C-alpha positions as CSV (number, residue, x, y, z in Angstrom):
1,X,74.1,108.2,18.3
2,X,72.8,106.0,15.5
3,X,74.0,102.3,15.7
4,X,75.3,100.2,13.7
5,X,73.9,100.5,9.9
6,X,72.6,97.1,8.1
7,X,74.2,96.9,4.6
8,X,72.9,93.7,3.2
9,X,70.3,90.8,4.1
10,X,70.0,87.5,2.7
11,X,67.9,84.3,3.5
12,X,67.9,80.8,2.6
13,X,65.4,77.8,3.0
14,X,65.7,74.3,2.4
15,X,64.4,72.2,-0.5
16,X,61.8,70.9,0.6
17,X,58.0,72.5,1.1
18,X,55.6,70.3,3.0
19,X,52.0,71.7,2.7
20,X,49.0,71.7,4.7
21,X,47.5,68.8,2.8
22,X,50.6,66.8,3.1
23,X,50.8,67.4,6.9
24,X,47.1,66.1,6.8
25,X,48.2,62.4,5.4
26,X,50.6,62.5,8.5
27,X,48.4,63.8,11.4
28,X,44.8,64.3,12.5
29,X,44.5,67.8,11.1
30,X,43.5,69.6,7.7
31,X,44.8,72.2,5.3
32,X,41.3,74.5,6.9
33,X,42.2,73.7,10.4
34,X,45.8,75.2,10.2
35,X,45.1,78.1,7.9
36,X,42.2,79.3,10.1
37,X,44.0,79.3,13.5
38,X,47.6,80.2,12.3
39,X,47.7,81.2,8.6
40,X,50.2,78.9,7.6
41,X,50.0,77.3,4.3
42,X,53.6,75.7,3.8
43,X,56.8,75.4,5.5
44,X,60.1,74.5,4.3
45,X,61.9,70.9,6.0
46,X,65.5,70.5,6.0
47,X,66.6,67.6,4.1
48,X,69.4,64.8,5.4
49,X,71.9,67.1,3.9
50,X,70.6,70.5,4.8
51,X,71.8,71.4,8.8
52,X,71.2,74.8,10.8
53,X,75.2,75.8,9.6
54,X,74.5,75.1,6.0
55,X,71.6,77.2,5.8
56,X,73.1,79.9,7.9
57,X,76.1,79.8,5.4
58,X,73.9,79.9,2.5
59,X,72.1,82.7,4.4
60,X,75.3,84.9,5.1
61,X,76.5,84.6,1.5
62,X,73.2,85.9,0.4
63,X,73.9,88.4,2.7
64,X,77.6,89.6,1.8
65,X,76.7,89.6,-1.7
66,X,73.4,92.2,-0.8
67,X,75.8,94.0,1.3
68,X,79.1,93.9,-1.7
69,X,81.1,93.3,0.8
70,X,84.0,90.4,1.1
71,X,83.5,87.5,3.7
72,X,87.4,88.5,5.1
73,X,85.6,92.0,6.1
74,X,83.9,90.1,8.4
75,X,85.5,90.1,12.0
76,X,82.4,89.2,14.0
77,X,79.6,86.5,13.4
78,X,76.6,86.2,15.9
79,X,74.5,83.2,15.1
80,X,71.3,82.7,17.1
81,X,69.6,79.4,17.3
82,X,67.6,77.0,19.4
83,X,68.8,73.7,17.3
84,X,72.5,74.0,17.0
85,X,74.4,71.2,14.6
86,X,76.0,70.2,18.2
87,X,75.9,70.8,21.5
88,X,79.8,72.3,21.2
89,X,81.4,73.9,19.4
90,X,79.0,77.0,18.4
91,X,77.4,76.4,15.2
92,X,78.8,80.2,14.4
93,X,82.2,79.0,13.9
94,X,81.2,76.1,11.4
95,X,79.6,79.2,9.4
96,X,83.1,81.3,10.1
97,X,85.0,78.2,8.4
98,X,82.8,77.8,5.6
99,X,83.5,81.4,4.7
100,X,86.8,81.7,5.4
101,X,87.1,84.6,7.9
102,X,88.8,82.9,10.9
103,X,90.7,84.7,13.6
104,X,87.8,87.1,14.5
105,X,84.6,86.3,17.1
106,X,81.9,84.0,16.3
107,X,79.4,82.5,19.0
108,X,76.0,81.5,19.4
109,X,73.1,83.2,21.0
110,X,70.1,81.1,22.6
111,X,66.7,83.0,23.2
112,X,64.7,80.7,20.9
113,X,62.2,83.2,18.8
114,X,63.8,86.5,19.9
115,X,67.2,84.9,19.3
116,X,67.8,87.3,16.5
117,X,67.0,90.5,17.9
118,X,69.3,89.6,21.1
119,X,72.3,88.5,18.4
120,X,71.0,91.9,16.9
121,X,71.6,93.8,20.0
122,X,74.8,91.9,20.8
123,X,76.4,92.7,17.6
124,X,75.6,96.2,17.7
125,X,76.9,96.9,21.1
126,X,80.5,94.9,20.0
127,X,80.5,97.0,16.9
128,X,80.6,100.1,18.9
129,X,83.1,99.2,21.3
130,X,85.9,98.7,18.1
131,X,85.7,94.9,18.4
132,X,85.2,94.5,14.3
133,X,84.3,96.9,11.6
134,X,81.4,94.5,10.4
135,X,79.3,91.9,11.5
136,X,77.8,88.8,10.4
137,X,74.0,88.7,13.0
138,X,72.2,85.5,11.5
139,X,69.0,83.5,13.1
140,X,69.0,80.0,11.7
141,X,66.9,76.9,12.8
142,X,66.0,73.5,11.6
143,X,63.2,73.3,13.9
144,X,61.7,69.9,12.3
145,X,64.4,68.2,14.3
146,X,63.0,69.1,17.7
147,X,59.1,68.5,16.5
148,X,56.9,66.0,18.0
149,X,55.2,64.8,14.5
150,X,52.3,63.4,16.5
151,X,51.5,66.4,18.5
152,X,49.4,68.7,15.8
153,X,49.2,71.5,18.3
154,X,52.8,71.8,17.6
155,X,54.3,70.3,14.4
156,X,51.9,72.2,12.4
157,X,53.5,75.7,12.8
158,X,56.9,75.1,12.7
159,X,59.2,75.2,9.6
160,X,63.3,75.5,8.9
161,X,65.3,78.6,7.4
162,X,67.7,81.0,7.9
163,X,68.2,84.6,7.6
164,X,71.1,87.2,8.1
165,X,72.0,90.6,7.8
166,X,75.6,92.2,7.5
167,X,76.1,95.3,10.0
168,X,78.7,97.6,9.8
169,X,80.1,100.0,12.7
170,X,78.6,103.5,13.5
171,X,80.4,106.3,11.6
172,X,79.9,109.7,11.4
173,X,78.7,109.3,7.5
174,X,75.8,107.3,8.0
175,X,73.1,110.3,7.3
176,X,71.1,109.0,10.0
177,X,70.5,105.4,8.9
178,X,71.1,102.7,11.5
179,X,69.9,100.9,14.6
180,X,68.0,103.4,16.5
181,X,67.2,101.5,19.5
182,X,66.4,98.2,20.9
183,X,64.8,96.9,24.1
184,X,65.2,93.5,25.2
185,X,63.2,91.4,28.0
186,X,63.0,88.1,29.6
187,X,60.9,86.3,32.1
188,X,61.7,82.9,33.4
189,X,58.4,82.4,35.3
190,X,57.0,81.1,32.0
191,X,59.2,78.4,31.2
192,X,56.7,75.5,31.1
193,X,54.6,77.7,28.7
194,X,56.8,77.1,25.6
195,X,60.1,74.8,25.8
196,X,61.6,71.6,24.9
197,X,61.5,68.4,27.6
198,X,64.9,67.3,26.8
199,X,68.6,68.7,27.0
200,X,72.2,67.7,27.6
201,X,72.0,68.7,31.6
202,X,68.4,67.3,32.4
203,X,67.6,64.2,30.2
204,X,70.9,63.8,28.0
205,X,68.5,63.8,25.1
206,X,67.6,66.4,22.8
207,X,63.6,66.5,23.5
208,X,60.7,67.7,21.8
209,X,58.8,71.2,21.8
210,X,55.8,71.5,24.4
211,X,54.0,74.6,24.1
212,X,50.6,75.8,25.6
213,X,49.7,77.8,22.8
214,X,46.7,79.9,23.8
215,X,48.6,81.3,27.0
216,X,51.5,82.1,25.0
217,X,49.0,84.0,22.5
218,X,47.9,86.3,25.0
219,X,51.5,86.7,26.6
220,X,52.6,87.7,23.1
221,X,50.2,90.1,22.4
222,X,50.8,92.3,25.7
223,X,54.4,91.8,25.9
224,X,55.0,92.5,22.4
225,X,52.7,95.8,22.4
226,X,54.4,97.2,25.2
227,X,58.0,96.6,23.9
228,X,56.9,98.1,20.9
229,X,56.2,101.3,22.8
230,X,59.1,101.0,24.8
231,X,61.3,101.6,21.6
232,X,59.1,104.1,20.2
233,X,59.1,106.3,23.5
234,X,62.6,106.4,23.7
235,X,63.9,107.2,20.3
236,X,60.9,109.8,20.4
237,X,58.2,108.2,17.4
238,X,54.9,107.4,17.6
239,X,53.5,103.9,15.6
240,X,52.2,106.6,12.6
241,X,55.8,107.3,11.8
242,X,56.7,103.8,10.8
243,X,57.0,102.7,7.7
244,X,57.3,99.1,8.3
245,X,56.9,96.4,11.1
246,X,58.8,93.3,10.7
247,X,57.6,90.8,13.4
248,X,58.4,87.1,14.5
249,X,56.1,85.0,12.2
250,X,54.7,82.8,14.7
251,X,51.0,83.3,13.8
252,X,49.0,85.6,11.9
253,X,46.4,86.2,14.9
254,X,49.0,87.4,17.1
255,X,50.4,89.4,14.1
256,X,46.7,91.0,13.7
257,X,46.4,91.1,17.6
258,X,49.1,93.3,18.1
259,X,49.0,95.7,15.0
260,X,45.6,96.7,16.0
261,X,46.4,97.3,19.6
262,X,49.3,99.5,18.5
263,X,47.1,101.1,15.7
264,X,49.6,100.0,12.9
265,X,47.8,99.4,9.7
266,X,47.9,95.9,8.4
267,X,49.3,96.9,5.2
268,X,52.6,98.2,6.9
269,X,53.4,94.7,8.6
270,X,55.5,92.0,7.1
271,X,54.1,88.7,6.6
272,X,55.6,85.6,5.7
273,X,54.1,82.9,7.9
274,X,51.7,81.4,5.3
275,X,55.0,80.5,3.2
276,X,57.7,79.8,5.8
277,X,55.4,78.8,9.1
278,X,57.3,80.0,12.0
279,X,60.9,79.6,12.0
280,X,62.0,80.9,15.4
281,X,65.2,83.3,15.1
282,X,65.4,82.9,11.4
283,X,61.7,84.4,10.9
284,X,62.5,88.0,11.6
285,X,65.9,88.4,9.4
286,X,63.8,86.1,6.8
287,X,61.1,88.1,6.4
288,X,63.2,91.3,6.3
289,X,65.3,89.9,3.4
290,X,61.7,89.1,1.6
291,X,60.6,92.8,2.1
292,X,63.8,94.2,0.8
293,X,64.4,92.0,-2.0
294,X,60.7,92.6,-3.4
295,X,60.9,96.2,-3.0
296,X,58.6,96.7,-0.1
297,X,60.7,98.0,2.2
298,X,63.4,100.7,0.4
299,X,66.0,102.8,2.1
300,X,65.7,105.6,4.4
301,X,62.3,103.6,5.5
302,X,61.6,103.5,9.4
303,X,61.3,99.5,10.2
304,X,60.4,98.0,13.6
305,X,61.6,94.7,14.2
306,X,60.1,92.7,16.9
307,X,60.1,89.2,18.4
308,X,58.8,87.1,21.6
309,X,60.1,83.4,22.1
310,X,60.3,80.8,24.8
311,X,61.7,81.7,27.9
312,X,60.0,84.2,27.8
313,X,62.3,86.1,25.9
314,X,61.4,89.7,23.7
315,X,62.3,92.2,22.3
316,X,62.0,95.1,19.7
317,X,64.6,97.2,17.7
318,X,63.9,100.1,15.3
319,X,66.3,100.6,12.2
320,X,66.4,103.4,9.4
321,X,66.8,101.4,6.7
């Protein structure tokens, strides 16, 4: 059975843009060093009045407008984030209150950069049960709040932002559009390769991002290639059938290496990392919104979403738009 249908997308970015040149005045780096290794040229950094909740709410409002539906029709909000406004309550409940659609279900999902795919699969499953008719699935982050700005190996990689989609429960008149298949995985053995060195239960602090980049790169290419193949095999498609791949925007070299490993033409891969850097759970819906709004992704296109994050967590989802 075809899964939930995607009705609309939206995104939101902080006002402030920080270029590589500006970063080079703060840490021992350069525009050339960052661009050559990551493909990143700039990132958006949240101001004092911008939080994960405010960005998520703005992205959600944009998605509702794009879908042409009212907030009152939303019975489920699943928000993926590693940087919630508070330890509790869930940031999703703040979005729910801001949108004025209380009474339904709202909760957060924590799977770092794979969070949006985990949230998408969760919402799709709940919609299939009849829990709600429509859902907002959001990825939102203010990663700048947990960066060590003296560590050039991590602080140059991340940015802030949010992306959202409106999903509608499957129906018999979808014309084949909807979520066709999803695969999710995790492996806690690799905790120390990408993590935050703080938390309420362990250090009673927020902590900072720590990463062993080369090892993460290696695992990312292997795991992402494998999970894309899984989804294609389960749904009866081959790489050549894909119109677009919308990957997690971690690093341009990971995107290139994964595409080459699968034999996917580079021009079919949506790349926004140069403008937004790695926005963790926000990166997939943000890139999806960009590609829909600029006319690349159209109704009827076969689109693969994929991501890998700390944990490790990883996954992929195939959607007929």
